[in-house]
N, CA, C and O atoms as a Maestro MAE file, in Angstrom:
{
 s_m_m2io_version
 :::
 2.0.0
}

f_m_ct {
 s_m_title
 :::
 protein
 m_atom[216] {
  # First column is atom index #
  i_m_mmod_type
  r_m_x_coord
  r_m_y_coord
  r_m_z_coord
  i_m_residue_number
  s_m_chain_name
  s_m_pdb_residue_name
  s_m_pdb_atom_name
  i_m_atomic_number
  :::
  1 25 -98.115 -74.401 55.312 1 A "MET " " N  " 7
  2 3 -97.551 -75.113 56.432 1 A "MET " " CA " 6
  3 2 -98.622 -75.257 57.527 1 A "MET " " C  " 6
  4 15 -99.361 -74.313 57.808 1 A "MET " " O  " 8
  5 25 -98.694 -76.407 58.118 2 A "ALA " " N  " 7
  6 3 -99.678 -76.696 59.161 2 A "ALA " " CA " 6
  7 2 -99.314 -76.014 60.467 2 A "ALA " " C  " 6
  8 15 -98.144 -75.918 60.838 2 A "ALA " " O  " 8
  9 25 -100.323 -75.553 61.138 3 A "LYS " " N  " 7
  10 3 -100.134 -74.920 62.431 3 A "LYS " " CA " 6
  11 2 -99.740 -75.939 63.478 3 A "LYS " " C  " 6
  12 15 -100.344 -77.010 63.539 3 A "LYS " " O  " 8
  13 25 -98.738 -75.643 64.314 4 A "GLU " " N  " 7
  14 3 -98.362 -76.561 65.361 4 A "GLU " " CA " 6
  15 2 -99.484 -76.687 66.388 4 A "GLU " " C  " 6
  16 15 -100.085 -75.689 66.784 4 A "GLU " " O  " 8
  17 25 -99.763 -77.919 66.817 5 A "PRO " " N  " 7
  18 3 -100.816 -78.081 67.849 5 A "PRO " " CA " 6
  19 2 -100.403 -77.388 69.148 5 A "PRO " " C  " 6
  20 15 -99.229 -77.406 69.516 5 A "PRO " " O  " 8
  21 25 -101.320 -76.810 69.805 6 A "GLU " " N  " 7
  22 3 -101.016 -76.145 71.083 6 A "GLU " " CA " 6
  23 2 -100.724 -77.231 72.124 6 A "GLU " " C  " 6
  24 15 -101.406 -78.251 72.210 6 A "GLU " " O  " 8
  25 25 -99.679 -76.959 72.906 7 A "ARG " " N  " 7
  26 3 -99.390 -77.863 74.023 7 A "ARG " " CA " 6
  27 2 -100.231 -77.480 75.231 7 A "ARG " " C  " 6
  28 15 -100.384 -76.301 75.548 7 A "ARG " " O  " 8
  29 25 -100.774 -78.493 75.902 8 A "PRO " " N  " 7
  30 3 -101.535 -78.163 77.104 8 A "PRO " " CA " 6
  31 2 -100.598 -77.589 78.162 8 A "PRO " " C  " 6
  32 15 -99.416 -77.926 78.214 8 A "PRO " " O  " 8
  33 25 -101.136 -76.739 78.982 9 A "GLY " " N  " 7
  34 3 -100.307 -76.174 80.014 9 A "GLY " " CA " 6
  35 2 -101.072 -75.088 80.739 9 A "GLY " " C  " 6
  36 15 -102.225 -74.798 80.419 9 A "GLY " " O  " 8
  37 25 -100.424 -74.503 81.706 10 A "LEU " " N  " 7
  38 3 -101.008 -73.406 82.471 10 A "LEU " " CA " 6
  39 2 -100.277 -72.139 82.125 10 A "LEU " " C  " 6
  40 15 -99.071 -72.153 81.879 10 A "LEU " " O  " 8
  41 25 -101.002 -71.040 82.106 11 A "THR " " N  " 7
  42 3 -100.401 -69.758 81.803 11 A "THR " " CA " 6
  43 2 -99.495 -69.334 82.970 11 A "THR " " C  " 6
  44 15 -99.621 -69.845 84.083 11 A "THR " " O  " 8
  45 25 -98.616 -68.428 82.707 12 A "ALA " " N  " 7
  46 3 -97.725 -67.911 83.750 12 A "ALA " " CA " 6
  47 2 -98.546 -67.269 84.854 12 A "ALA " " C  " 6
  48 15 -98.196 -67.354 86.031 12 A "ALA " " O  " 8
  49 25 -99.650 -66.618 84.464 13 A "GLU " " N  " 7
  50 3 -100.535 -66.010 85.461 13 A "GLU " " CA " 6
  51 2 -101.152 -67.077 86.390 13 A "GLU " " C  " 6
  52 15 -101.263 -66.869 87.598 13 A "GLU " " O  " 8
  53 25 -101.535 -68.177 85.824 14 A "THR " " N  " 7
  54 3 -102.124 -69.263 86.639 14 A "THR " " CA " 6
  55 2 -101.092 -69.848 87.575 14 A "THR " " C  " 6
  56 15 -101.403 -70.137 88.730 14 A "THR " " O  " 8
  57 25 -99.839 -70.035 87.093 15 A "VAL " " N  " 7
  58 3 -98.784 -70.549 87.913 15 A "VAL " " CA " 6
  59 2 -98.527 -69.607 89.086 15 A "VAL " " C  " 6
  60 15 -98.354 -70.052 90.221 15 A "VAL " " O  " 8
  61 25 -98.501 -68.278 88.800 16 A "ARG " " N  " 7
  62 3 -98.274 -67.287 89.861 16 A "ARG " " CA " 6
  63 2 -99.424 -67.362 90.904 16 A "ARG " " C  " 6
  64 15 -99.179 -67.285 92.108 16 A "ARG " " O  " 8
  65 25 -100.644 -67.509 90.435 17 A "ALA " " N  " 7
  66 3 -101.784 -67.578 91.337 17 A "ALA " " CA " 6
  67 2 -101.724 -68.837 92.208 17 A "ALA " " C  " 6
  68 15 -102.027 -68.778 93.400 17 A "ALA " " O  " 8
  69 25 -101.338 -69.970 91.623 18 A "LEU " " N  " 7
  70 3 -101.202 -71.191 92.403 18 A "LEU " " CA " 6
  71 2 -100.106 -71.056 93.439 18 A "LEU " " C  " 6
  72 15 -100.243 -71.528 94.567 18 A "LEU " " O  " 8
  73 25 -99.024 -70.414 93.055 19 A "ALA " " N  " 7
  74 3 -97.913 -70.201 94.019 19 A "ALA " " CA " 6
  75 2 -98.387 -69.300 95.162 19 A "ALA " " C  " 6
  76 15 -98.130 -69.580 96.333 19 A "ALA " " O  " 8
  77 25 -99.068 -68.236 94.812 20 A "ARG " " N  " 7
  78 3 -99.579 -67.298 95.860 20 A "ARG " " CA " 6
  79 2 -100.562 -67.999 96.776 20 A "ARG " " C  " 6
  80 15 -100.509 -67.811 97.991 20 A "ARG " " O  " 8
  81 25 -101.454 -68.799 96.226 21 A "ASP " " N  " 7
  82 3 -102.496 -69.496 97.037 21 A "ASP " " CA " 6
  83 2 -101.920 -70.566 97.917 21 A "ASP " " C  " 6
  84 15 -102.478 -70.856 98.975 21 A "ASP " " O  " 8
  85 25 -100.810 -71.172 97.512 22 A "SER " " N  " 7
  86 3 -100.288 -72.334 98.259 22 A "SER " " CA " 6
  87 2 -99.110 -72.011 99.130 22 A "SER " " C  " 6
  88 15 -98.844 -72.732 100.092 22 A "SER " " O  " 8
  89 25 -98.386 -70.940 98.826 23 A "GLY " " N  " 7
  90 3 -97.149 -70.650 99.546 23 A "GLY " " CA " 6
  91 2 -95.923 -71.285 98.939 23 A "GLY " " C  " 6
  92 15 -94.819 -71.095 99.450 23 A "GLY " " O  " 8
  93 25 -96.079 -72.024 97.878 24 A "ALA " " N  " 7
  94 3 -94.957 -72.621 97.167 24 A "ALA " " CA " 6
  95 2 -94.405 -71.590 96.157 24 A "ALA " " C  " 6
  96 15 -95.050 -70.582 95.868 24 A "ALA " " O  " 8
  97 25 -93.221 -71.864 95.641 25 A "THR " " N  " 7
  98 3 -92.673 -70.982 94.610 25 A "THR " " CA " 6
  99 2 -93.178 -71.357 93.249 25 A "THR " " C  " 6
  100 15 -93.702 -72.455 93.059 25 A "THR " " O  " 8
  101 25 -93.031 -70.461 92.291 26 A "GLU " " N  " 7
  102 3 -93.461 -70.751 90.909 26 A "GLU " " CA " 6
  103 2 -92.717 -71.974 90.345 26 A "GLU " " C  " 6
  104 15 -93.309 -72.803 89.653 26 A "GLU " " O  " 8
  105 25 -91.442 -72.072 90.642 27 A "GLN " " N  " 7
  106 3 -90.649 -73.199 90.175 27 A "GLN " " CA " 6
  107 2 -91.163 -74.517 90.788 27 A "GLN " " C  " 6
  108 15 -91.219 -75.541 90.107 27 A "GLN " " O  " 8
  109 25 -91.531 -74.480 92.058 28 A "GLN " " N  " 7
  110 3 -92.069 -75.686 92.677 28 A "GLN " " CA " 6
  111 2 -93.435 -76.067 92.039 28 A "GLN " " C  " 6
  112 15 -93.743 -77.246 91.862 28 A "GLN " " O  " 8
  113 25 -94.217 -75.060 91.710 29 A "ILE " " N  " 7
  114 3 -95.492 -75.339 91.035 29 A "ILE " " CA " 6
  115 2 -95.251 -75.992 89.701 29 A "ILE " " C  " 6
  116 15 -95.929 -76.959 89.355 29 A "ILE " " O  " 8
  117 25 -94.305 -75.487 88.945 30 A "ARG " " N  " 7
  118 3 -93.986 -76.145 87.633 30 A "ARG " " CA " 6
  119 2 -93.525 -77.583 87.791 30 A "ARG " " C  " 6
  120 15 -93.900 -78.454 87.006 30 A "ARG " " O  " 8
  121 25 -92.713 -77.826 88.804 31 A "GLU " " N  " 7
  122 3 -92.227 -79.194 89.062 31 A "GLU " " CA " 6
  123 2 -93.404 -80.091 89.448 31 A "GLU " " C  " 6
  124 15 -93.489 -81.229 88.986 31 A "GLU " " O  " 8
  125 25 -94.289 -79.603 90.269 32 A "ILE " " N  " 7
  126 3 -95.449 -80.363 90.679 32 A "ILE " " CA " 6
  127 2 -96.353 -80.687 89.480 32 A "ILE " " C  " 6
  128 15 -96.889 -81.790 89.374 32 A "ILE " " O  " 8
  129 25 -96.508 -79.723 88.599 33 A "ILE " " N  " 7
  130 3 -97.340 -79.923 87.361 33 A "ILE " " CA " 6
  131 2 -96.726 -81.059 86.548 33 A "ILE " " C  " 6
  132 15 -97.446 -81.896 86.003 33 A "ILE " " O  " 8
  133 25 -95.397 -81.087 86.466 34 A "SER " " N  " 7
  134 3 -94.703 -82.129 85.664 34 A "SER " " CA " 6
  135 2 -94.935 -83.525 86.264 34 A "SER " " C  " 6
  136 15 -94.876 -84.532 85.559 34 A "SER " " O  " 8
  137 25 -95.199 -83.565 87.573 35 A "LEU " " N  " 7
  138 3 -95.384 -84.828 88.243 35 A "LEU " " CA " 6
  139 2 -96.834 -85.264 88.297 35 A "LEU " " C  " 6
  140 15 -97.133 -86.436 88.068 35 A "LEU " " O  " 8
  141 25 -97.753 -84.334 88.598 36 A "VAL " " N  " 7
  142 3 -99.148 -84.719 88.835 36 A "VAL " " CA " 6
  143 2 -100.117 -84.325 87.714 36 A "VAL " " C  " 6
  144 15 -101.268 -84.759 87.688 36 A "VAL " " O  " 8
  145 25 -99.625 -83.491 86.787 37 A "GLY " " N  " 7
  146 3 -100.505 -83.063 85.702 37 A "GLY " " CA " 6
  147 2 -101.175 -81.725 86.023 37 A "GLY " " C  " 6
  148 15 -100.683 -80.953 86.845 37 A "GLY " " O  " 8
  149 25 -102.304 -81.466 85.361 38 A "PHE " " N  " 7
  150 3 -102.922 -80.130 85.380 38 A "PHE " " CA " 6
  151 2 -104.142 -80.006 86.293 38 A "PHE " " C  " 6
  152 15 -104.842 -78.995 86.247 38 A "PHE " " O  " 8
  153 25 -104.404 -81.015 87.119 39 A "ASP " " N  " 7
  154 3 -105.516 -80.945 88.025 39 A "ASP " " CA " 6
  155 2 -105.214 -79.963 89.138 39 A "ASP " " C  " 6
  156 15 -104.287 -80.174 89.921 39 A "ASP " " O  " 8
  157 25 -106.006 -78.868 89.216 40 A "ARG " " N  " 7
  158 3 -105.767 -77.775 90.175 40 A "ARG " " CA " 6
  159 2 -105.770 -78.281 91.636 40 A "ARG " " C  " 6
  160 15 -104.911 -77.895 92.428 40 A "ARG " " O  " 8
  161 25 -106.690 -79.101 91.966 41 A "ALA " " N  " 7
  162 3 -106.769 -79.610 93.387 41 A "ALA " " CA " 6
  163 2 -105.494 -80.422 93.719 41 A "ALA " " C  " 6
  164 15 -104.932 -80.272 94.804 41 A "ALA " " O  " 8
  165 25 -105.062 -81.244 92.821 42 A "SER " " N  " 7
  166 3 -103.851 -82.031 93.063 42 A "SER " " CA " 6
  167 2 -102.609 -81.150 93.168 42 A "SER " " C  " 6
  168 15 -101.742 -81.369 94.013 42 A "SER " " O  " 8
  169 25 -102.545 -80.145 92.290 43 A "ILE " " N  " 7
  170 3 -101.410 -79.207 92.353 43 A "ILE " " CA " 6
  171 2 -101.361 -78.483 93.670 43 A "ILE " " C  " 6
  172 15 -100.303 -78.384 94.293 43 A "ILE " " O  " 8
  173 25 -102.513 -77.970 94.106 44 A "LEU " " N  " 7
  174 3 -102.610 -77.223 95.361 44 A "LEU " " CA " 6
  175 2 -102.257 -78.138 96.572 44 A "LEU " " C  " 6
  176 15 -101.546 -77.723 97.487 44 A "LEU " " O  " 8
  177 25 -102.757 -79.343 96.551 45 A "ARG " " N  " 7
  178 3 -102.479 -80.260 97.649 45 A "ARG " " CA " 6
  179 2 -100.990 -80.477 97.797 45 A "ARG " " C  " 6
  180 15 -100.440 -80.349 98.891 45 A "ARG " " O  " 8
  181 25 -100.339 -80.805 96.695 46 A "GLU " " N  " 7
  182 3 -98.886 -81.077 96.706 46 A "GLU " " CA " 6
  183 2 -98.123 -79.805 97.032 46 A "GLU " " C  " 6
  184 15 -97.145 -79.858 97.777 46 A "GLU " " O  " 8
  185 25 -98.539 -78.666 96.498 47 A "ALA " " N  " 7
  186 3 -97.833 -77.424 96.736 47 A "ALA " " CA " 6
  187 2 -97.922 -77.018 98.201 47 A "ALA " " C  " 6
  188 15 -96.949 -76.513 98.761 47 A "ALA " " O  " 8
  189 25 -99.052 -77.226 98.817 48 A "ARG " " N  " 7
  190 3 -99.192 -76.888 100.247 48 A "ARG " " CA " 6
  191 2 -98.291 -77.785 101.096 48 A "ARG " " C  " 6
  192 15 -97.728 -77.327 102.090 48 A "ARG " " O  " 8
  193 25 -98.150 -79.047 100.719 49 A "LEU " " N  " 7
  194 3 -97.250 -79.935 101.452 49 A "LEU " " CA " 6
  195 2 -95.788 -79.498 101.288 49 A "LEU " " C  " 6
  196 15 -95.019 -79.510 102.250 49 A "LEU " " O  " 8
  197 25 -95.421 -79.120 100.085 50 A "VAL " " N  " 7
  198 3 -94.064 -78.613 99.858 50 A "VAL " " CA " 6
  199 2 -93.803 -77.349 100.643 50 A "VAL " " C  " 6
  200 15 -92.754 -77.207 101.272 50 A "VAL " " O  " 8
  201 25 -94.749 -76.432 100.609 51 A "ALA " " N  " 7
  202 3 -94.570 -75.154 101.315 51 A "ALA " " CA " 6
  203 2 -94.495 -75.373 102.810 51 A "ALA " " C  " 6
  204 15 -93.733 -74.690 103.496 51 A "ALA " " O  " 8
  205 25 -95.278 -76.322 103.335 52 A "LYS " " N  " 7
  206 3 -95.290 -76.588 104.766 52 A "LYS " " CA " 6
  207 2 -93.956 -77.153 105.226 52 A "LYS " " C  " 6
  208 15 -93.499 -76.843 106.326 52 A "LYS " " O  " 8
  209 25 -93.325 -77.982 104.394 53 A "ASP " " N  " 7
  210 3 -92.030 -78.594 104.729 53 A "ASP " " CA " 6
  211 2 -90.912 -77.604 104.637 53 A "ASP " " C  " 6
  212 15 -89.806 -77.866 105.111 53 A "ASP " " O  " 8
  213 25 -91.177 -76.463 104.031 54 A "GLY " " N  " 7
  214 3 -90.213 -75.373 104.039 54 A "GLY " " CA " 6
  215 2 -89.182 -75.523 103.001 54 A "GLY " " C  " 6
  216 15 -88.296 -74.676 102.884 54 A "GLY " " O  " 8
  :::
 }
 m_bond[215] {
  # First column is bond index #
  i_m_from
  i_m_to
  i_m_order
  :::
  1 1 2 1
  2 2 3 1
  3 3 4 2
  4 3 5 1
  5 5 6 1
  6 6 7 1
  7 7 8 2
  8 7 9 1
  9 9 10 1
  10 10 11 1
  11 11 12 2
  12 11 13 1
  13 13 14 1
  14 14 15 1
  15 15 16 2
  16 15 17 1
  17 17 18 1
  18 18 19 1
  19 19 20 2
  20 19 21 1
  21 21 22 1
  22 22 23 1
  23 23 24 2
  24 23 25 1
  25 25 26 1
  26 26 27 1
  27 27 28 2
  28 27 29 1
  29 29 30 1
  30 30 31 1
  31 31 32 2
  32 31 33 1
  33 33 34 1
  34 34 35 1
  35 35 36 2
  36 35 37 1
  37 37 38 1
  38 38 39 1
  39 39 40 2
  40 39 41 1
  41 41 42 1
  42 42 43 1
  43 43 44 2
  44 43 45 1
  45 45 46 1
  46 46 47 1
  47 47 48 2
  48 47 49 1
  49 49 50 1
  50 50 51 1
  51 51 52 2
  52 51 53 1
  53 53 54 1
  54 54 55 1
  55 55 56 2
  56 55 57 1
  57 57 58 1
  58 58 59 1
  59 59 60 2
  60 59 61 1
  61 61 62 1
  62 62 63 1
  63 63 64 2
  64 63 65 1
  65 65 66 1
  66 66 67 1
  67 67 68 2
  68 67 69 1
  69 69 70 1
  70 70 71 1
  71 71 72 2
  72 71 73 1
  73 73 74 1
  74 74 75 1
  75 75 76 2
  76 75 77 1
  77 77 78 1
  78 78 79 1
  79 79 80 2
  80 79 81 1
  81 81 82 1
  82 82 83 1
  83 83 84 2
  84 83 85 1
  85 85 86 1
  86 86 87 1
  87 87 88 2
  88 87 89 1
  89 89 90 1
  90 90 91 1
  91 91 92 2
  92 91 93 1
  93 93 94 1
  94 94 95 1
  95 95 96 2
  96 95 97 1
  97 97 98 1
  98 98 99 1
  99 99 100 2
  100 99 101 1
  101 101 102 1
  102 102 103 1
  103 103 104 2
  104 103 105 1
  105 105 106 1
  106 106 107 1
  107 107 108 2
  108 107 109 1
  109 109 110 1
  110 110 111 1
  111 111 112 2
  112 111 113 1
  113 113 114 1
  114 114 115 1
  115 115 116 2
  116 115 117 1
  117 117 118 1
  118 118 119 1
  119 119 120 2
  120 119 121 1
  121 121 122 1
  122 122 123 1
  123 123 124 2
  124 123 125 1
  125 125 126 1
  126 126 127 1
  127 127 128 2
  128 127 129 1
  129 129 130 1
  130 130 131 1
  131 131 132 2
  132 131 133 1
  133 133 134 1
  134 134 135 1
  135 135 136 2
  136 135 137 1
  137 137 138 1
  138 138 139 1
  139 139 140 2
  140 139 141 1
  141 141 142 1
  142 142 143 1
  143 143 144 2
  144 143 145 1
  145 145 146 1
  146 146 147 1
  147 147 148 2
  148 147 149 1
  149 149 150 1
  150 150 151 1
  151 151 152 2
  152 151 153 1
  153 153 154 1
  154 154 155 1
  155 155 156 2
  156 155 157 1
  157 157 158 1
  158 158 159 1
  159 159 160 2
  160 159 161 1
  161 161 162 1
  162 162 163 1
  163 163 164 2
  164 163 165 1
  165 165 166 1
  166 166 167 1
  167 167 168 2
  168 167 169 1
  169 169 170 1
  170 170 171 1
  171 171 172 2
  172 171 173 1
  173 173 174 1
  174 174 175 1
  175 175 176 2
  176 175 177 1
  177 177 178 1
  178 178 179 1
  179 179 180 2
  180 179 181 1
  181 181 182 1
  182 182 183 1
  183 183 184 2
  184 183 185 1
  185 185 186 1
  186 186 187 1
  187 187 188 2
  188 187 189 1
  189 189 190 1
  190 190 191 1
  191 191 192 2
  192 191 193 1
  193 193 194 1
  194 194 195 1
  195 195 196 2
  196 195 197 1
  197 197 198 1
  198 198 199 1
  199 199 200 2
  200 199 201 1
  201 201 202 1
  202 202 203 1
  203 203 204 2
  204 203 205 1
  205 205 206 1
  206 206 207 1
  207 207 208 2
  208 207 209 1
  209 209 210 1
  210 210 211 1
  211 211 212 2
  212 211 213 1
  213 213 214 1
  214 214 215 1
  215 215 216 2
  :::
 }
}
């Protein structure tokens, strides 16, 4: 049986680090990733905006 291809994504540890660095929640980080993709700078930019808006 063929091995399933790995899906791209970020580890739980990376999501936690992004949340800690930005002030957003882990769930918000996951939602941002679904919208903007895996670019760290884009994720942090959007997460900081979300965290700032409260």
